C-alpha positions in Angstrom: 0.0 0.0 0.0 1.3 3.5 -0.9 0.5 6.7 0.8 -0.4 10.0 -0.8 2.2 11.1 -3.4 4.6 13.8 -2.4 3.6 17.3 -3.6 5.2 18.5 -6.8 7.6 21.4 -6.7 5.0 23.6 -8.2 2.5 22.6 -5.5 5.0 23.4 -2.8 5.8 26.7 -4.3 2.2 27.7 -4.7 1.5 26.7 -1.1 4.5 28.6 0.1 3.4 31.7 -1.7 -0.2 31.3 -0.5 1.1 31.2 3.1 2.8 34.5 2.6 -0.2 36.1 0.9 -2.4 35.2 3.9 -0.1 37.1 6.4 -1.9 40.1 7.7 0.2 43.3 7.5 0.1 45.3 10.8 1.3 48.7 9.7 2.1 50.5 13.0 1.5 50.6 16.7 -2.0 52.1 16.2 -2.9 49.2 13.9 -1.5 46.8 16.5 -3.7 48.3 19.2 -6.8 48.0 16.9 -5.9 44.4 16.3 -5.7 43.7 20.0 -9.1 45.2 20.5 -10.5 43.0 17.7 -9.0 39.9 19.3 -10.6 40.6 22.7 -14.1 39.9 21.3 -14.2 36.9 18.9 -17.7 35.8 18.0 -16.6 32.1 17.5 -13.6 29.9 17.9 -10.8 31.9 16.2 -7.2 30.7 15.5 -4.2 33.1 15.5 -0.9 31.7 14.3 2.5 33.1 13.7 4.6 32.5 10.6 8.3 32.4 10.9 10.9 30.9 8.6 10.7 27.6 10.5 7.0 27.4 10.1 7.2 28.2 6.4 9.9 25.5 6.0 7.7 22.9 7.7 4.9 23.9 5.4 7.1 23.3 2.4 8.1 19.8 3.5 4.9 18.7 5.3 1.5 19.3 3.5 -0.5 18.7 6.7 1.4 21.4 8.5 0.8 23.8 5.6 -2.9 22.9 5.6 -3.2 23.5 9.4 -1.5 26.9 9.1 -3.7 28.0 6.2 -6.8 27.0 8.2 -5.8 29.6 10.8 -8.1 32.7 10.8 -5.2 35.1 11.3 -1.6 34.7 10.3 1.0 37.2 11.6 4.6 37.7 10.6 7.2 36.6 13.1 10.8 37.3 12.2 13.1 39.0 9.7 13.3 36.0 7.4 9.6 36.2 6.5 10.0 40.0 6.3 12.5 39.5 3.5 10.4 36.8 1.9 7.4 39.2 1.8 9.6 41.9 0.3 10.8 39.4 -2.4 7.1 38.7 -3.2 6.4 42.4 -3.5 4.1 42.4 -0.4 3.9 44.8 2.6 5.9 43.6 5.6 4.5 45.7 8.5 5.6 45.3 12.0 7.4 42.2 13.3 4.6 40.6 15.3 6.9 38.2 17.2 4.8 36.0 19.4 6.9 36.3 22.5 6.1 40.0 22.5 2.5 40.0 21.1 1.1 37.1 23.0 1.7 38.6 26.5 -0.2 41.7 25.2 -3.1 39.4 24.2 -3.0 37.8 27.7 -3.1 41.2 29.4 -6.1 42.1 27.2 -7.8 39.1 28.7 -7.3 40.0 32.4 -10.2 38.9 34.5 -11.3 36.3 31.9 -11.0 32.5 31.6 -7.8 31.1 30.0 -6.5 27.6 29.3 -2.8 26.8 29.1 -1.7 23.8 27.1 2.0 23.2 26.6 5.5 22.7 27.9 5.8 20.8 31.2 6.3 21.4 34.9 7.9 23.3 36.6 7.8 25.8 33.7 4.1 25.3 33.1 3.4 25.9 36.8 5.5 29.1 36.9 3.8 30.4 33.7 0.4 29.7 35.3 1.3 31.6 38.5 2.6 34.5 36.5 -0.5 34.8 34.4 -2.8 34.4 37.5 -0.8 37.1 39.2 -1.4 39.3 36.2 -5.2 38.8 36.6 -6.1 35.9 34.4 -8.3 33.1 35.6 -6.7 29.8 34.6 -9.5 27.3 34.2 -7.5 24.5 32.5 -3.9 23.6 32.4 -2.0 20.6 31.0 1.5 19.8 29.6 2.0 19.7 25.9 2.6 15.9 25.6 -0.9 14.5 25.8 -3.0 13.1 22.9 -5.0 15.9 21.2 -8.3 14.5 22.7 -7.1 15.5 26.1 -7.0 19.1 25.2 -10.4 18.9 23.4 -12.1 17.5 26.4 -10.5 19.9 28.9 -11.5 22.9 26.7 -15.0 21.7 26.1 -15.5 21.3 29.9 -13.8 24.5 31.1 -15.0 26.8 28.2 -12.1 29.2 28.3 -12.2 32.5 26.5 -8.5 32.3 25.6 -6.4 29.2 24.9 -2.6 29.4 24.7 -1.1 26.4 22.9 2.7 26.0 23.4 3.4 22.5 22.1 5.6 23.3 19.2 5.0 22.8 15.5 3.2 21.1 14.0 1.3 19.6 16.9 -0.1 22.9 18.2 -1.4 23.9 14.8 -3.2 20.6 14.4 -4.7 20.8 17.9 -5.8 24.3 17.2 -7.9 23.2 14.2 -9.4 20.4 16.1 -10.3 22.7 19.0 -12.1 25.0 16.6 -14.0 22.1 15.2 -15.0 20.8 18.7 -15.8 24.1 20.5 -18.9 26.2 19.9 -18.4 29.1 22.3 -16.4 32.2 21.4 -12.7 31.6 22.2 -9.4 32.9 20.9 -7.0 30.1 20.2 -3.4 31.2 20.0 -0.5 29.0 18.6 2.2 30.2 20.9 5.3 28.0 20.3 7.7 28.6 23.2 5.6 31.3 24.9 4.9 29.2 28.1 8.7 28.4 28.3 9.4 32.1 28.3 6.7 32.9 30.8 7.9 30.0 32.9 11.5 31.2 32.9 12.8 28.2 31.1 14.1 30.3 28.2 15.4 33.9 28.5 14.9 36.7 26.0 17.7 38.1 24.0 19.1 41.5 24.9 16.8 44.3 23.6 19.3 45.5 21.0 19.3 42.0 19.4 15.5 41.8 19.5 15.3 45.3 17.9 17.5 44.2 15.0 15.9 40.9 14.2 18.8 38.9 15.8 17.1 37.1 18.6 17.6 33.8 16.7 21.3 34.2 17.2 20.8 34.4 21.0 18.5 31.4 20.9 21.1 29.4 18.9 23.7 30.4 21.5 21.5 29.1 24.3 20.4 25.8 22.6 23.0 25.0 19.9 22.2 21.3 19.6 18.4 21.7 19.4 18.4 24.7 17.1 21.4 24.3 14.9 19.5 22.6 12.2 16.6 25.0 12.4 18.7 28.1 11.9 22.0 27.1 10.2 20.2 24.8 7.7 16.7 26.2 7.9 17.5 29.8 7.0 19.3 29.0 3.7 16.6 26.5 2.9 13.9 29.2 3.5 15.5 31.6 1.1 15.9 28.8 -1.5 12.2 28.2 -1.2 11.5 31.9 -1.7 13.6 31.8 -4.9 11.9 28.7 -6.2 8.4 30.2 -5.4 9.3 33.3 -7.4 10.4 31.3 -10.3 7.6 28.6 -10.3 4.6 30.6 -9.2 5.0 34.4 -9.6 1.8 36.1 -8.6 0.5 38.5 -6.0 -2.8 39.1 -4.2 -4.1 40.8 -1.1 -3.7 39.0 2.1 -5.6 39.4 5.4 -7.6 37.4 7.8 -11.0 35.9 8.4 -13.5 38.1 10.3 -13.9 37.5 14.0 
């Protein structure tokens, strides 16, 4: 028995370009504040995901990852690599909406409301929970990121959080996010947060501000975790730009991007 055939180069290129077209450009601080206000009041289960070079590479190589990302309601740019990719496609780049900066802003916007935390493991999950509770959020469900997807679906269906932070890493969190949206019927913002709970739980430290301001936080992360991240950055960054080049050659086009209404 054979599985599904591997996607053709043209299909990969079109999917890669479509992913970039779907990224919402946030022009300035005023637009970011307006977006935060929108995200405070979803009318249905609504998925926010962040697209960095690693996510785009996974989408190139793994059709299921690309599909999950494209099923997000809102895609935001995370990192200088995608900024350069957008520029190569002739698209606006906007602000760098790095999740480790923007997700805490979302959390603060949900003060006094019900939140679920799914990801990482103790003791960092416990520390992240304590920090968010001290900041005024009501944590109604909390679980590490290593359970089967059904565990999170059941917890969320029972607790009915208004905000769900997923921090399981790619591609699991994107797949779980789609299944949560399919299962839940109440208004809830579902955020694919990568390592956000590791940051909030003090497992991982942020780069110095000057490195963050110049798009170099990846260098600091590589310094901290060389074995885990060497392939992602030292191999992944050149691979990303090769995908940009192929996409421009194979599937040159442009269209307006954006997001699904809340």
